[in-house]
VORO-50068 format. One record per residue: residue number from 1; residue in one letter; chain; x, y, z of N, C-alpha, C, O in turn. Coordinates in steps of 0.001 Angstrom, whole numbers, always signed. Each point is the difference from the previous one (the first is absolute). Example, Ala and Ser with C-alpha at 12.3 -4.5 7.8 and 13.67 -1.06 7.14 Angstrom:
<pts>
PT  romi  tise  lolo       nu       nv       nw      cau      cav      caw       cu       cv       cw       ou       ov       ow
PT     1     a     A   +13190    -5690    +7800     -890    +1190       +0     +900    +1200       +0    +1036      -19     +665
PT     2     s     A    -1386    +1069    -1385     +820    +1190      +60     -770    +1090     +730     +509    +1108     +169
</pts>
This chain:
<pts>
PT  romi  tise  lolo       nu       nv       nw      cau      cav      caw       cu       cv       cw       ou       ov       ow
PT     1     m     A   -25221    -5518   -19362    +1205     -719     +344     -340    -1486      +98     -898     -383     +749
PT     2     a     A    +1596     -435    -1486     -251    -1437       -5     +651     -651    +1220    +1096     +376     +416
PT     3     l     A    -1784    -1344     +137     +563     -735    +1122    +1048     -973     -504     -178     -629    -1044
PT     4     r     A    +1265     +504    +1778    +1031     -962     -350     -405    -1357     +537     -630      -84    +1054
PT     5     p     A     +982     -977    -1759     -309    -1338     +514     +837     -283    +1250    +1056     +599     +204
PT     6     m     A    -1539    -1507     +614     +743     -393    +1201    +1352     -560     -417      +94     -680    -1021
PT     7     p     A     +954     +954    +1795    +1328     -490     -350      +35    -1531      -30     -620     -677     +820
PT     8     t     A    +1360     +168    -1788     +170    -1441     -111    +1129     -446     +917     +733     +825     +545
PT     9     e     A     -600    -2131     -380    +1074     -529     +845    +1367     +374     -571     +921     +321     +751
PT    10     a     A     -788     -364    -2080    +1274     +372     -632     +310    +1477     +255    +1140     +358     +295
PT    11     f     A    -2169     +503     -410     +196    +1424     +281     +434     +197    +1439     +929     +761     +267
PT    12     e     A    -1587    -1435     +661     +346     +146    +1419    +1420     -465     +289     +690     +596     +827
PT    13     t     A     -252    -1641    -1491    +1374     -478     +167     +984    +1044     -508     +995     +290     +664
PT    14     r     A    -1267     +280    -1843     +875    +1048     -546      -41    +1254     +873    +1025     +652     +204
PT    15     f     A    -2202     -317     +306     -132    +1189     +840     +779     -186    +1303     +672     +927     +452
PT    16     a     A     -752    -2107     +155     +763     -291    +1221    +1498      +93     -277     +755     +506     +830
PT    17     a     A     -323     -992    -1990    +1417      +95     -368     +409    +1459     -196    +1108     +391     +370
PT    18     l     A    -1997     +412     -947     +267    +1426     -187     +181     +686    +1357     +917     +803     +173
PT    19     l     A    -1780    -1117     +776     +119     +593    +1336    +1324     -405     +648     +669     +824     +623
PT    20     q     A     -303    -2070     -771    +1262     -471     +572    +1187     +696     -667     +973     +357     +664
PT    21     q     A    -1060     -173    -1963    +1064     +654     -758     +224    +1441     +473    +1139     +465      +38
PT    22     h     A    -2195     +230     +317     +101    +1413     +388      +30     +207    +1514      +45    +1143     +454
PT    23     r     A      -69    -2184     +315      -87     +102    +1466    +1156     +821     +599     -230     +908     +798
PT    24     e     A    +1464    -1233    -1187    +1155     +719     +570       +3    +1462     -398     +348     +859     +809
PT    25     r     A     -728     -562    -2036      -71    +1392     -467    -1043     +769     +799     +240    +1135     +411
PT    26     l     A    -1388    -1747     -191    -1047     +633     +798     +462     +206    +1438     -243    +1050     +593
PT    27     l     A     +914    -2064      -35     +469     +109    +1378    +1024    +1131     +134      -53     +766     +962
PT    28     g     A     +972     -656    -1905     +979    +1089      +32     -673    +1360      -76     +369     +924     +724
PT    29     f     A    -1345     -805    -1592     -772    +1235     -140     -688     +350    +1326      +34    +1148     +445
PT    30     l     A     -654    -2150     +173     -719     +242    +1251     +952     +259    +1159     -339     +749     +917
PT    31     r     A    +1515    -1349     -939     +994     +296    +1046     +354    +1478      -13      +98     +632    +1051
PT    32     r     A      +93      -81    -2251     +337    +1421     -100    -1159     +876     +462     +214    +1039     +624
PT    33     l     A    -1422    -1450     -923    -1154     +803     +420     -244     -108    +1501     -223    +1009     +668
PT    34     c     A     +265    -2223     -140     -347     -232    +1402    +1143     +348     +946     -231     +522    +1091
PT    35     g     A    +1454     -808    -1503    +1145     +265     +866     +244    -1075    +1036    +1039      +13     +660
PT    36     v     A    -1957     -935     -498     +112    -1064    +1004     -335    -1323     -682    -1038     -128     -649
PT    37     e     A    +1919     -848     +802     -161    -1291     -672    -1352     -642     +315     -689     -468     -907
PT    38     a     A     +311     +442    +2175    -1246     -669     +391    -1214     +650     -670     -910     -696     -449
PT    39     d     A     +900    +2020     +382    -1104     +698     -659       -8     -293    -1496    -1062     -194     -591
PT    40     a     A    +2242     +162      -20      +89     -295    -1433     -539    -1400     -286     -718     -199     -980
PT    41     e     A    +1059     -766    +1826     -499    -1371     -175    -1526      -40     +132     -685     -664     -778
PT    42     d     A     +166    +1389    +1780    -1458      +40     +189     -705     +589    -1219     -990     -549     -484
PT    43     v     A    +1508    +1663       -3     -622     +662    -1149     +144     -879    -1247     -905      -42     -833
PT    44     l     A    +2030     -655     +701     +173     -904    -1140    -1052    -1107      +30     -625     -291    -1020
PT    45     q     A     +430     -322    +2176     -990    -1073      +88    -1402     +517     -318     -781     -662     -682
PT    46     e     A     +481    +1846    +1186    -1304     +602     -280     -152     +296    -1493    -1067     -204     -577
PT    47     t     A    +2148     +687      -38      -15     +290    -1439     -218    -1272     -808     -826      -29     -912
PT    48     l     A    +1573    -1027    +1251     -131    -1255     -751    -1403     -587     +136     -550     -536     -962
PT    49     a     A      -20     +639    +2149    -1373     -491     +190     -982     +830     -825     -932     -536     -599
PT    50     k     A    +1154    +1853     +577     -900     +884     -751      +73     -289    -1500    -1036     -122     -654
PT    51     v     A    +2251      +12     +102      +97     -231    -1448     -477    -1407     -363     -482     -225    -1110
PT    52     w     A     +616     -725    +2044     -530    -1337     -283    -1525      +54     -125     -581     -626     -887
PT    53     r     A      -64    +1388    +1794    -1459     +142      -76     -416     +710    -1292    -1078     -257     -535
PT    54     l     A    +1937    +1146      +39     -317     +781    -1196     +602     -593    -1274      +26     +662    -1037
PT    55     r     A     +448    -1884    +1106     +709     -597    -1143     -845      -49    -1264     +553      +35    -1100
PT    56     a     A    -1857     -112    +1218     -855      -43    -1194      +66    +1319     -768     -275      +23    -1200
PT    57     s     A     +635    +1079    +1870      +83    +1295     -682    +1385     +259     -579     +206    +1018     -660
PT    58     f     A     +745    -1917     +892    +1367     +175     -498      +38     -129    -1522     -590     -914     -576
PT    59     d     A    +1285    +1834      -52     +176      -38    -1453    +1357     -634     -301    +1030     +638     +215
PT    60     p     A    -1007    -1867     -703    +1278     -670     -223     +854     +666    -1086    +1189     -299     -116
PT    61     y     A    -1777    +1192     -674     +754     +698    -1038     +467    +1378     +464     +670     +716     -744
PT    62     g     A    -1023     -349    +1965     +386    +1296     +534    +1329      -64     +731     +725     -991      -86
PT    63     n     A     -420    +2047     +795    +1243     +109     +758     -206     -640    +1372     -526     +637     +912
PT    64     a     A     +933    -1880     -768     -222     -746    +1244     +704     +658    +1177     -589     +157    +1070
PT    65     e     A    +1849     +228    -1264     +754     +597    +1105     -635    +1322     +440     -118     +264    +1196
PT    66     g     A     -287     +558    -2153     -653    +1263     +338    -1297     -216     +751     -299     +716     +955
PT    67     w     A     -477    -1705    -1387    -1271     -318     +665     +256     -456    +1431     -714     +406     +917
PT    68     l     A    +1726    -1245     -720     +309     -507    +1340     +565    +1102     +891     -353      +82    +1177
PT    69     l     A    +1226     +768    -1721     +557    +1100     +793    -1089     +991     +399       +4     +521    +1115
PT    70     q     A     -923     -269    -2022    -1106     +908     +330     -859     -599    +1113     -404     +707     +923
PT    71     a     A     +128    -2002    -1009     -771     -663    +1051     +755      +52    +1330     -604     +226    +1049
PT    72     a     A    +1912     -434    -1091     +810      +50    +1227      -10    +1407     +593     -124     +162    +1214
PT    73     f     A     +255     +852    -2065       +6    +1375     +497    -1347     +360     +629      -47     +618    +1064
PT    74     r     A    -1029    -1001    -1715    -1330     +298     +554     -230     -755    +1310     -611     +531     +927
PT    75     t     A    +1097    -1756     -854     -130     -760    +1245     +824     +662    +1098     -444      +77    +1146
PT    76     f     A    +1643     +402    -1485     +828     +728     +964     -735    +1238     +499       -9     +274    +1200
PT    77     c     A     -610     +479    -2115     -740    +1202     +410    -1155     -362     +936     -239     +693     +989
PT    78     d     A     -465    -1762    -1294    -1082     -470     +879     +551     -389    +1366     -581     +337    +1031
PT    79     h     A    +1700    -1046    -1032     +640     -444    +1245     +397    +1213     +855     -243      +29    +1206
PT    80     r     A     +854     +963    -1852     +436    +1204     +716    -1208     +772     +534      +35     +509    +1120
PT    81     a     A    -1100     -420    -1917    -1202     +709     +450     -629     -711    +1204     -439     +652     +947
PT    82     r     A     +397    -1981     -984     -536     -756    +1138     +843     +244    +1244     -537     +154    +1097
PT    83     r     A    +1844     -119    -1263     +891     +226    +1143     -223    +1398     +583       +4     +177    +1218
PT    84     r     A     -194     +799    -2080     -205    +1371     +483    -1353     +168     +672     -166     +866     +859
PT    85     r     A     -813    -1700    -1252    -1319      +58     +628      -57     -830    +1279    -1042      -58     +652
PT    86     a     A    +2147     -584     -289      +25     -851    +1188     -394     +823    +1225     +116    +1226      +14
PT    87     v     A     -568    -1914     +982     -455     +651    +1223    +1118     +842     +592    +1113     -495     +176
PT    88     p     A    -1393    +1787     +143    +1021     +841     +614     +451     -616    +1321     -791     -565     +756
PT    89     g     A    +2093     +697     -510     +543     -545    +1233     +456    -1438     -139     +581     -556     +932
PT    90     s     A     -838      -67    -2100     +463    -1370     -181    +1511      +17     -155     +575     +999     -434
PT    91     v     A      +51    -2076     +779    +1449      -70      -29     +448     -382    -1402     -215    -1124     -453
PT    92     t     A     +842    +2080     -226     +644     -281    -1273    +1362     +654      +57     +118    +1213     -178
PT    93     g     A     +878    -1980     +416    +1355     +520     +139     +458     +693    -1258     -482     -300    -1092
PT    94     s     A    +1409    +1223    +1236     +456     +756    -1160     +678     -891    -1027      +69     +357    -1176
PT    95     a     A     +437    -1522    +1604     +645     -897     -947    -1006     -586     -979     +380     -427    -1090
PT    96     t     A    -1667     +398    +1462     -999     -562     -903     -794    +1062     -731     -918     -335     -748
PT    97     e     A    +1238    +1596     +937     -705    +1053     -704     +294     -110    -1494    +1155     -188     -383
PT    98     p     A    -2172     +301     -465     +222     -158    -1433     +878    +1088     -588     +626     -211    -1039
PT    99     d     A     -565    +1369    +1680     +801    +1089     -536    +1383      +79     +635     +717     +979     -206
PT   100     a     A     -333    -1996     +977    +1312       +8     +636    +1077      +39    -1073     -113     -659    -1034
PT   101     l     A    +1155    +1436    +1288    +1079     +127     -958    +1091    -1019     +308     +285     -264    +1169
PT   102     p     A     +325     -307    -2193    +1076     -951     +251    +1220     +699     +578     +222    +1188     -235
PT   103     a     A     +555    -1934     +986    +1226     +548     +580    +1001     +264    -1115      +27     -731     -990
PT   104     p     A     +798    +1765    +1137     +992     +273    -1035    +1030    -1121      -56     +297     -628    +1016
PT   105     s     A     +251     +377    -2218     +955    -1090     -154    +1403     +403     +431     +790     -862     +385
PT   106     a     A     -459    +2145     -438    +1327     +455     +410     -132     +868    +1245     -953     +770     +131
PT   107     p     A    +1910     -896     +779      -96     +813    +1218     +133    +1489     -323     +740     +394     -902
PT   108     c     A    -1466     +409    +1653     +104    +1442     -138     -256     +603    +1373     -494     -685     +896
PT   109     p     A     +822    +1952     -724     -251     +615    +1306    -1474     -124     +384     -884     +166     -841
PT   110     v     A     +631     -452    +2092    -1361     -234     +488     -896    +1198     -270    -1154     -163     -396
PT   111     e     A    +1674    +1360     +607     -809    +1194     -200     -436     +137    -1453    -1153     +324     -287
PT   112     l     A    +2087     -573     -623     -324     +102    -1416    -1015    -1070     -398     -965     +285     -709
PT   113     r     A    +1187    -1510    +1168     -931    -1084     -322    -1392     +323     +531     -993     -185     -703
PT   114     d     A     +918     +668    +1942    -1297     +333     +588     -700    +1112     -781    -1215      -36     -193
PT   115     e     A    +1993    +1020     -252     -590    +1092     -778     -523     -505    -1347    -1080     +398     -435
PT   116     v     A    +1838    -1267     -220     -435     -565    -1282    -1271     -826     +197     -936     +105     -793
PT   117     v     A     +899     -922    +1839    -1179     -832     +267    -1216     +893     +270    -1081     -260     -529
PT   118     r     A    +1244    +1300    +1338    -1110     +917     +288     -471     +718    -1264    -1200     +154     -227
PT   119     t     A    +2151     +280     -585     -339     +719    -1227     -763     -904     -959    -1019     +406     -559
PT   120     l     A    +1504    -1620     +367     -698     -929     -891    -1361     -393     +559     -960     -155     -754
PT   121     a     A     +874       -6    +2063    -1273     -380     +621    -1054    +1091     -174    -1198     -285      +11
PT   122     a     A    +1637    +1526     -171     -939    +1112     -170     -618      +13    -1403    -1023     +649     -218
PT   123     l     A    +1631    -1354     -720     -553      -51    -1359    -1231     -902      -28      -97     -931     +799
PT   124     p     A     -840    +1191    -1701    -1100     -949     -206     +593    -1354     -403    +1026      -53     -678
PT   125     s     A    -1664    -1023    +1092     +581    -1330     -183     +310     -325    -1454    +1043     -593     -275
PT   126     i     A    -1905     +958     -664     +266     -334    -1404    +1229     +744     -495     +808     -560     -740
PT   127     e     A     -658    +1827    +1146    +1170     +766     -415    +1267     -600     +601    +1021     -102     -681
PT   128     r     A    -1078     -292    +1941    +1151     -609     +669     +380    -1313     -681    +1175     -241     -275
PT   129     e     A    -2172     -611       +3     +272    -1295     -633     +623     +178    -1381     +948     -704     -349
PT   130     l     A    -1473    +1637     -433     +539     +230    -1335    +1392     +614      +63     +881     -390     -766
PT   131     l     A     -671    +1345    +1670    +1304     +644     +142    +1066    -1019     +406    +1089      -17     -573
PT   132     l     A    -1396     -829    +1553     +952    -1018     +432     +220    -1041    -1100    +1127     -445     -217
PT   133     g     A    -2182      +63     -462     +141     -963    -1086     +896     +522    -1113     +807     -742     -560
PT   134     f     A     -953    +2014     +245     +780     +590    -1085    +1448     +243     +416     +924     -402     -708
PT   135     h     A     -720    +1057    +1854    +1353     +414     +387     +767    -1071     +782    +1197     -175     -225
PT   136     r     A    -1846     -527    +1117     +693    -1005     +806     +103    -1326     -741    +1063     -621      -28
PT   137     d     A    -2181     +183     -580      -35    -1324     -622     +391      +22    -1472     +210    -1054     -600
PT   138     g     A     -111    +2256       +9     +430     +110    -1385    -1013     -478    -1023     +374     -397    -1103
PT   139     l     A    -1658     +430    +1456    -1037     -444     -930     -275    +1090    -1036     +103    +1191     +295
PT   140     s     A     -447    -1604    -1486     -329     +962    -1052    -1423     +530     +222     -767     -543     +795
PT   141     l     A     +445    +1600    -1509    -1353     +551      +89    -1028    -1038     -442    -1059     -136     +612
PT   142     r     A    +1376     -588    -1670     -911    -1031     -498     -197    -1104    +1030    -1123     -459     +208
PT   143     e     A    +2208      +25     +440     -117    -1042    +1025     -855     +476    +1167     -842     -741     +508
PT   144     l     A    +1064    +1979      -91     -808     +558    +1089    -1470      +78     -403     -887     -329     +787
PT   145     a     A     +640     +762    -2008    -1383     +107     -481     -673    -1369      +19    -1147     -125     +428
PT   146     e     A    +1852     -892     -888     -577    -1342      -18     -243     -517    +1417    -1053     -573     +280
PT   147     r     A    +2008     +772     +602     -123     -517    +1368    -1117     +659     +781     -627     -626     +854
PT   148     h     A     +379    +1895    -1151    -1028     +729     +745    -1292     +162     -783     -928     +670     +453
PT   149     a     A     +871    -1282    -1624    -1187      +68     -858     -402    +1460     -266    -1159     +387     +152
PT   150     l     A    +2161     +401     -553     -210    +1407     -303     +546     +303    -1394     +910     -685     -467
PT   151     p     A    -1450    +1693     -196     +615     +441    -1258    +1379     +616     +270     +231     +544    +1080
PT   152     v     A     +670     -626    -2036    +1358     +528     +166      -35    +1483     +331     +766     +453     +850
PT   153     n     A    -1634     +313    -1499      -56    +1444     +276     -455     +287    +1423     +425     +994     +588
PT   154     t     A    -1267    -1830      -27     -412     +174    +1395    +1177     -273     +928     +170     +696    +1002
PT   155     v     A     +642    -1695    -1319    +1209     -273     +785     +916    +1211      -39     +537     +406    +1030
PT   156     k     A     -352     +181    -2226     +840    +1189     -126     -534    +1141     +861     +771     +704     +654
PT   157     s     A    -2092     -523     -654     -612    +1071     +805     +231     -225    +1484     +343     +933     +727
PT   158     h     A     -532    -2176     -272     +233     -305    +1415    +1458     +238     +384     +274     +563    +1060
PT   159     l     A     +662     -984    -1909    +1415     +221     +280     +322    +1488      +49     +751     +449     +866
PT   160     h     A    -1317     +311    -1793     +241    +1447      -23     -516     +649    +1288     +697     +811     +610
PT   161     r     A    -1912    -1167     -199     -559     +564    +1232     +822     -403    +1218     +217     +810     +901
PT   162     a     A     +239    -2058     -870     +822     -455    +1135    +1288     +799      +78     +409     +413    +1085
PT   163     r     A     +235     -191    -2226    +1250     +777      -12     -255    +1452     +404     +814     +601     +701
PT   164     q     A    -1935      -41    -1138     -339    +1373     +395     -194      +90    +1515     +476     +940     +635
PT   165     r     A    -1175    -1919      -61     -219       +4    +1446    +1324     -117     +749     +203     +668    +1014
PT   166     l     A     +692    -1511    -1507    +1295     -166     +652     +825    +1271      -92     +675     +372     +960
PT   167     a     A     -722     +298    -2109     +763    +1229     -185     -589    +1161     +795     +717     +940     +342
PT   168     a     A    -2015     -994      -45     -678    +1115     +661     +473     +189    +1435      -24    +1123     +504
PT   169     g     A     +444    -2159     +152     +391     +109    +1402    -1160     -353     +908    -1148      -40     -443
PT   170     p     A    +1439     -217    +1715    -1025     -484     +926    -1126     +995     +266    -1126     -417     +271
PT   171     e     A    +1393    +1693     -339    -1048     +973     +317    -1081      +61    -1072    -1114     +441     +281
PT   172     e     A    +1417     -873    -1509     -975      +61    -1094     -602    -1341     -331     -878      -65     -860
PT   173     r     A    +1304    -1021    +1503     -547    -1333     -302    -1313     -122     +617     -645    -1041     -123
</pts>
C-alpha cells in the first residue's frame, strides 16, 4: 500500500468546505441516533475532529457523504459504548439516554403510548432505529442502509426480525 502525500493547503481548504457542506446532514443523522440535541452536537464535534485527523486517508473520488456518515455512525457507537461503560450509579437522566424514544407527535391514550414505548424499547437498538426510520420517518431501505453503513439486505433482515418480535407478543420477546 503506497503512502499518500501530506494534504496540501488547497486540499485542506476543499476538505474543510466539504465538512461544512455536510455538517447539517451529519447533525440530522446524529440527532436521530442520539435522540438528544446536546449528545448529537457532542458526537458531531468528535466526528469532525476524527475525520480531520484522518483527512490524508480521504479519497476525493469516493463517496464523501457515505464516508462521513460511516465515521459519524462509528463515533456514535463509540460514544454510546463509553456511556454504557460509565461508572454504575452515576447520574444520567433518562432524557440523555442514547436509546430514549422521541415523544409521539399526535396525542394518544397514555396507556397505548406507554405500551408502544415499552414494546419498542424491548427491541434491540438497531432494529428499533431501522423500524422507526422506515415506518415513522418514511426513509427508504437504501437511505437506511446508507445512514447506518449497512448493506440493504441486512436492513431488510433487521426490519423483518423487528416485525416478527412485535408480532410475537410480549411473552416471546
